[in-house]
C-alpha positions as MATLAB code, in Angstrom:
seq = 'XXXXXXXXXXXXXXXXXXXXXXXXXXXXXXXXXXXXXXXXXXXXXXXXXXXXXXXXXXXXXXXXXXXXXXXXXXXXXXXXXXXXXXXXXXXXXXXXXX';
ca = [
       2.971   50.609  -11.516;
       1.209   48.495  -14.161;
      -2.160   49.856  -15.252;
      -4.977   47.996  -13.475;
      -2.699   46.816  -10.678;
      -3.399   49.665   -8.254;
      -5.723   47.521   -6.126;
      -3.696   44.321   -6.365;
      -2.286   43.113   -3.035;
       1.375   43.938   -2.623;
       3.715   41.033   -2.167;
       6.741   40.724    0.018;
       9.110   39.327   -2.602;
      11.482   37.886   -0.012;
       9.076   35.189    1.106;
       6.252   35.316   -1.460;
       3.600   36.468    1.005;
       1.060   39.183    0.473;
       1.805   42.114    2.766;
      -0.055   41.555    6.029;
      -0.340   37.759    5.655;
       0.935   35.720    8.581;
       4.300   34.050    8.183;
       4.293   30.471    6.939;
       4.722   27.571    9.276;
       7.976   25.692    8.794;
       6.071   23.015    6.893;
       4.489   25.549    4.529;
       7.846   27.221    4.015;
       9.426   23.850    3.202;
       6.701   22.986    0.667;
       7.016   26.432   -0.918;
      10.807   26.076   -1.159;
      10.646   22.587   -2.649;
       8.012   23.544   -5.231;
      10.040   26.586   -6.239;
      13.052   24.306   -6.704;
      10.902   21.789   -8.603;
       9.944   24.440  -11.155;
      13.559   25.559  -11.474;
      14.640   21.965  -12.043;
      12.040   21.558  -14.796;
      14.012   24.147  -16.750;
      11.070   25.100  -18.951;
       9.660   21.592  -19.377;
       5.910   21.181  -18.948;
       4.544   19.916  -15.656;
       1.240   18.137  -15.064;
      -0.643   16.686  -12.109;
       1.334   18.746   -9.604;
      -1.469   18.690   -7.039;
      -1.624   14.876   -7.028;
       2.172   14.666   -6.907;
       2.393   16.927   -3.861;
      -0.477   15.245   -2.024;
       1.000   11.798   -2.651;
       4.428   12.895   -1.451;
       3.079   14.523    1.704;
       0.279   12.127    2.600;
       2.351    8.944    2.935;
       4.922   10.323    5.410;
       2.113   12.076    7.286;
       0.276    8.786    7.710;
       3.458    6.913    8.627;
       4.469    9.397   11.320;
       0.985    9.682   12.807;
       0.538    5.898   12.846;
       3.891    5.550   14.588;
       2.932    8.246   17.111;
      -0.407    6.474   17.712;
       1.505    3.197   18.159;
      -0.486    1.604   15.324;
      -3.850    2.460   16.859;
      -5.994    3.469   13.885;
      -8.746    4.939   16.031;
      -6.265    7.242   17.780;
      -4.547    8.095   14.494;
      -7.860    8.977   12.857;
      -8.637   11.284   15.785;
      -5.228   12.954   15.504;
      -5.703   13.444   11.765;
      -9.323   14.550   12.013;
     -10.343   11.768    9.618;
     -13.050    9.168    9.777;
     -11.483    5.815   10.712;
     -12.723    4.209    7.476;
     -11.127    7.013    5.467;
      -7.859    6.455    7.307;
      -8.014    2.706    6.616;
      -8.605    3.418    2.908;
      -5.634    5.801    2.761;
      -3.377    3.349    4.612;
      -4.311    0.657    2.092;
      -3.724    3.023   -0.864;
      -0.219    3.755    0.414;
       0.552    0.154    1.395;
       0.809    1.023    5.086;
      -0.562   -1.649    7.397;
];
């Protein structure tokens, strides 16, 4: 054991969880898998703005699917998402979803 690591949480190396953490949802597992692959594909190249990249790539399909489920009703969609309706409208505009 590495000195100073005695109190560090142990990890289950098979799925990258700390021992005792609940299992990921399928969505979390998918994001984890894709980000792991992303870093492999970089092959040592530098990466920047990963947070914004992930949010942008998840937010648009999230909005599209929820809007479809709500049959275009922004009030219902905002309730489903737990967002203020004005915030939803702003995000729809940002992503070019009308």
